[in-house]
N, C-alpha and C positions, 0 to 999 in steps of 0.2 A: 592744624590748619596750615601752619607755616611750612611744614615738611611737604604737605600735599601741594601747596602753592609753588614750591620749588621743584615740583616734578618727581618727588620720591614716590614710587609706585605703592609701597606699603602704606605710606601716609595717605595717599589718595584712596586706597581701599578702606583704610580705617575711618577716614572722613565720610566715605560713602555709607559705612555701617552706622556711623553716628546719625546721619540724615535718615537712613532707613528706619531706625528705631527711635529717633528723637532723643538721643542722648547728648545733652548739653547744647543742643540746637533745636530749632523748630523742625519737627518731622516734615520731610519732603522726599517723597519717593522719586520725583523728577531729579532732584539734586543728587540723591543716592545713585541713580543711574548714571548721571553725568560723571561723578567721581569714580564709580566702578569702571566706566568705559575708559577713562584716562589711564587707570591702572592696567586694565585688560589690554589696551592697545600697546602697552610697553612690554607685554608678554608675562605679566605678573599673574601666576596661576590662581591665587585667591581672588583677585579682581575678575579674572575670566569666569571663575565659578559663580561668583556673586552676580555678575552681569547675566550669566546664563539663567540663574534662578529668577531674576527679574523678568527676563523675556519669557521664561516658562510660565510664570504666574501672571504676566501682564501687569506687573506692578511698576508704575511710573513710566511705562512705555507700552506700546501696543504689543499684545501677546504674539509671540512667534516661536513655535516649537523648533522651526528650522534654525533660527538664530540661537536659541538656547542650546541646541545640540552642537552647533558650530563652536560656541564658547566652551561648553563642557569638554568637547573633544580636545581642544587646544590645551586646556588645563589638565585633563586626564592623561594626555600623552607626556606631560611633564611630571606625572606621578602624583597629582593631587587626588587624594583618596575620596573626598566628597564628590568631586567631579566624576571620578570613576564609578561611584555608586549611582549617581544621577544618569550617567550614560548607560550603565547596566540596566537600570529601570526602563530607559527608553527602548532598549533592545528587547527586554523581557516582554514588554507590553506593546511593542510595535508603535510607539508614540513618536512620530516624526521620522522614523527609520523603518526599514523592512524588519519585521520581527525575526529575531534570531536568538534562541535560548542559549546556544553555545557561545555566541558573542556576549550575551548578558553574563554568563558564567565567567568568561574571561575577565571582564571588567570587575565583577564582584570579587573574583579571586585576587586581583591586583590590590584592591582596597583592603580585603581581609588580611592579606599578607603583611600589610602595614599596621595591623592591629585596629583597623577602623570597625567599630562595633556594628554599624549598620551594614557594612560590607560583609562582615562575618555572618550576621543574621540572614541577610538576603541570600548569601551563598548556602547557608544551612538550609533554608527553605527549598532551594533548588535541589540539594541532595535529598531532602526528605521526600520531595515529590518526583525525583528522577527526571527533572526538567533540565535538559541540556547536559546532563551528566548521568552516569549510572547511579541508580537509587542506592543510597546508603544511610540508613537510620543512624548508624554509629558515627559516621562523619558529620551528619546533621547535628547530632547531640553534642559532639565535640565543639563544633562551631558555635552552637547556641550557648554552650557553657562559657566560651571565651568572651562572647559579647555580654552575657548575663552577668558575669563577674565584673564587668565595667559599668554595670547599672543600667543596661539597655532593657527597657520594659518589655518590648516585643520578644526579645530573646529570652527573658526570664519566663514569660508566658509559654513560649515554645518549649523551653527546657522543662517546665512544669508538665506540659503535655507528654513530653518524652518519658518522664518518670511515671506519669499516671498510667500510660499504656505500655510501658516497657519497650519503647522504640529506641533501640541503640544503646540503652542503659538497662541495668537491672531495675525491674519495676519496684517503685517505692512510693506509696501514697504520702508518706511523711515528707519525702523530698519534693513531691509534686505540690503539696500544700505550701511548703516553704517558698518555692519559686513563684507560685501563683500569688501568694501574699505580697512578695516583693514587687511584682508587677502591678498588683492592685493598689498598693500604697503610692504608686506613681500615677495613678489614674488610668491605667490600662484597662479599658472596658471589659475585654474578655477575661482578664485576670480577676475581675470583680464578680464574675458569675459562677 
């Protein structure tokens, strides 16, 4: 609180997180937004991303996809991987921006290159479906593996599917079951079926 009160952006973002999740303070989404905004307005990428999420979800503030995207873009342009993924999703689904699969791929790739598991998984899905890139089951499986090895449940399920059907990897039901099990143990619904 002291660092946040003295204007330290990282302290402001951290205090926002404490308010958002009620860690050591009474939970208050309005207070979370206030502290995230103070950090974001200083150009702090983590604060910008968190503020974007609050706008996206209408948490503690009126929902505004336009504002969410504005904050995601500011953070993404600074190289913040989570913001890059969120911006990529906006372009993939045309949520608040004109839908552009190639733009989605560009943002996912930037996050994936930083080792961000959700970025790797989302880029893998784009390769698997040939959405915004030339279809490549091999590249999809490679990306799924990178994320799956970090414990990402959706990637584990996707890699399991790759092994089950021999998409981009040698077919192996043993490997498929192993990856499905890991996803299921994390509560991934599709991995449980």
